[in-house]
C-alpha positions, 0 to 999 in steps of 0.5 A: 065864556066861549072856548074860542075866547081867551081873556088874559087876566094876569095881574101884570096885564090888568095893571098895565091896562089900567094905565092904558085906559087912563085919560091922563096917560101921555102918548109916549107911555100909552105906546109903551104900555100897548107894546108891553100888553101885546107881548103878554097877550102874544105869550098866551096866543102862542101857547099851543104852538107845537114843539118837537125834540131837538138835540143840543149840546149844553156847556156840560152835556148833550141833551134833548130840548124843545123847539117850535115845529110845524108852521111858521107865523105871520103877523098882520096888524090892521092899520093904523092902530094895529101897528102899535101892537106889532113890536110886542109880537115881534119881540117874542116871534122875531122870525115872523113875516109881517103883512099889513091891512089898511082898514078904517070904519065909516063913522056913519055906517060903522062899516069897514072900508079897506084901502090897503093890503100887503100880505105874505105870499106864503100865508097858507103855510103860516099861522096868522095873527091879526092885530087890532087893538079895539074889537068894537062892532067887529066889522073891521076885524072880521073884514081884516080876517077875511082878507087874510083868509082870502090870501091863503091863511087857514089858521087865524088868531085875533089879538086885541087889547079891549073887546066888546060883546057885540064884536066878539059875537060878530067874529064868532058868527062870521069866523067861527074858527078864529080864536080871540085873545084879549086883555078885557071884555068891556061893558058894550058900545056907546051910540057912536059904536065906541067901546065903553068904558074902553080906552078911547081911540087907540090910533089917536092915543098911540100917535098923538093925533085927534 
């Protein structure tokens, strides 16, 4: 297991993931579960944020507490499925700036095609979290990371729900500085490039489309 890969094996994450994988889970529950899992993954992804002493007054006395210091956070979901993870991050990091990267995978070449980008102008001053539910071949996620870096980001973490070994290897090869946080590493990819056992097309299941 690479030090640049964190698989969150907490029972709550794995419990919710089991329902996310279930073909019988309806859209309304799938959306809620994706949000809840992302919240738990964000907890892990931000555990190394630096803190500093801060003097506060409690109802009883003055004391020294810890508050996050240094860089701020930017959250960059990959459209469209990554948007289903956004609220999970913002519920913990409400002050984060949000950017969007429109990316889809050509189903014949499996190569990413970028069609939209709107990112914060101060990414160089922020820790960027890229959201992409499915890390399959890794091509789309790598292209999204490249777009964020081109916009100025120096520190990037990729948060996904399910990852496949080829995607992890691709990210580590092309972006060796990027840390990946996920809920599971699945067996591999099928002949269409879909993660197996996976959870299907995350975008379709989030938004009820086919």
